[in-house]
C-alpha positions as CSV (number, residue, x, y, z in Angstrom):
1,M,-37.1,-5.8,112.2
2,T,-33.3,-5.8,112.5
3,A,-31.1,-3.4,110.6
4,T,-29.9,-6.3,108.4
5,T,-33.4,-7.4,107.6
6,T,-34.4,-3.8,106.8
7,A,-31.4,-3.4,104.5
8,Q,-32.3,-6.6,102.8
9,A,-35.9,-5.6,102.3
10,S,-34.7,-2.2,100.9
11,T,-32.3,-3.8,98.4
12,E,-34.9,-6.4,97.3
13,K,-37.6,-3.7,96.8
14,T,-35.3,-1.5,94.7
15,G,-33.3,-4.3,92.9
16,A,-30.1,-2.8,94.2
17,R,-27.2,-4.9,95.4
18,T,-25.9,-2.5,98.1
19,E,-27.6,-0.4,100.8
20,H,-26.1,2.8,99.3
21,A,-27.6,2.1,95.9
22,A,-30.9,1.1,97.5
23,S,-31.0,4.4,99.4
24,L,-30.2,6.4,96.2
25,I,-32.9,4.5,94.3
26,G,-35.5,5.0,97.1
27,N,-34.8,8.7,97.2
28,A,-35.0,9.1,93.5
29,R,-38.2,7.1,93.3
30,E,-39.8,9.4,95.9
31,R,-38.8,12.4,93.7
32,I,-40.2,10.7,90.6
33,D,-43.5,10.0,92.5
34,A,-43.7,13.7,93.4
35,L,-43.0,14.7,89.8
36,D,-45.6,12.3,88.6
37,N,-48.2,13.9,90.9
38,R,-47.2,17.3,89.6
39,I,-47.4,16.1,86.0
40,I,-50.9,14.6,86.6
41,G,-52.0,17.9,88.0
42,L,-50.7,19.8,85.0
43,I,-52.4,17.4,82.6
44,R,-55.7,17.9,84.4
45,E,-55.2,21.7,84.1
46,R,-54.3,21.3,80.4
47,V,-57.5,19.3,79.8
48,A,-59.6,21.9,81.5
49,F,-58.1,24.7,79.3
50,S,-58.6,22.6,76.2
51,A,-62.3,22.1,77.1
52,M,-62.6,25.9,77.6
53,I,-61.1,26.5,74.2
54,Q,-63.3,24.0,72.5
55,E,-66.4,25.5,74.1
56,A,-65.5,29.0,72.9
57,R,-64.6,27.7,69.4
58,I,-67.9,25.8,69.0
59,A,-69.9,28.6,70.5
60,S,-68.5,31.0,67.9
61,G,-69.4,28.6,65.1
62,G,-66.0,27.0,64.7
63,R,-65.0,23.4,64.6
64,R,-64.4,21.4,67.7
65,V,-60.8,20.5,66.7
66,N,-58.2,22.8,65.1
67,L,-56.0,20.4,63.1
68,S,-53.3,23.0,62.4
69,R,-52.9,23.7,66.1
70,E,-52.8,20.0,66.8
71,M,-50.0,19.7,64.2
72,E,-48.1,22.4,66.0
73,I,-48.4,20.5,69.3
74,L,-47.3,17.3,67.6
75,S,-44.3,19.0,66.1
76,H,-43.3,20.6,69.4
77,Y,-43.3,17.4,71.3
78,S,-41.6,15.5,68.5
79,D,-38.8,18.1,68.4
80,A,-38.4,17.7,72.1
81,F,-38.6,13.9,72.5
82,G,-38.5,12.3,69.1
83,K,-41.0,9.5,68.3
84,P,-42.0,9.0,71.9
85,G,-42.9,12.8,72.0
86,T,-45.3,12.3,69.2
87,T,-47.0,9.5,71.1
88,L,-47.1,11.7,74.2
89,A,-48.6,14.6,72.3
90,M,-51.2,12.3,70.8
91,T,-52.2,11.1,74.2
92,L,-52.4,14.7,75.5
93,L,-54.5,15.7,72.5
94,E,-56.8,12.8,73.0
95,L,-57.3,13.6,76.7
96,G,-58.0,17.3,75.7
97,R,-60.5,16.5,73.1
98,G,-62.8,14.6,75.4
99,R,-65.3,12.3,74.0
100,I,-65.9,12.8,70.3
């Protein structure tokens, strides 16, 4: 593949109109992919801790879900990200609850 063909493929893949922009976008996408992998790992860790908490709560005679704690989490994410934060928190809570 020639340098021109490689540059064209890069700009087409990124939607950029210049090689410089395509390079910046490509590098940023690599960083985003790495961050996404870290986020997925953190979510899996969060789910595991949530399961541990639920097991302890149920074993002690408590309820599976603590609604006041869930409201704290919803508020925390909403304060940080607005309405999308609420959606994100709901998804995290759903993942953490497991099958009900």
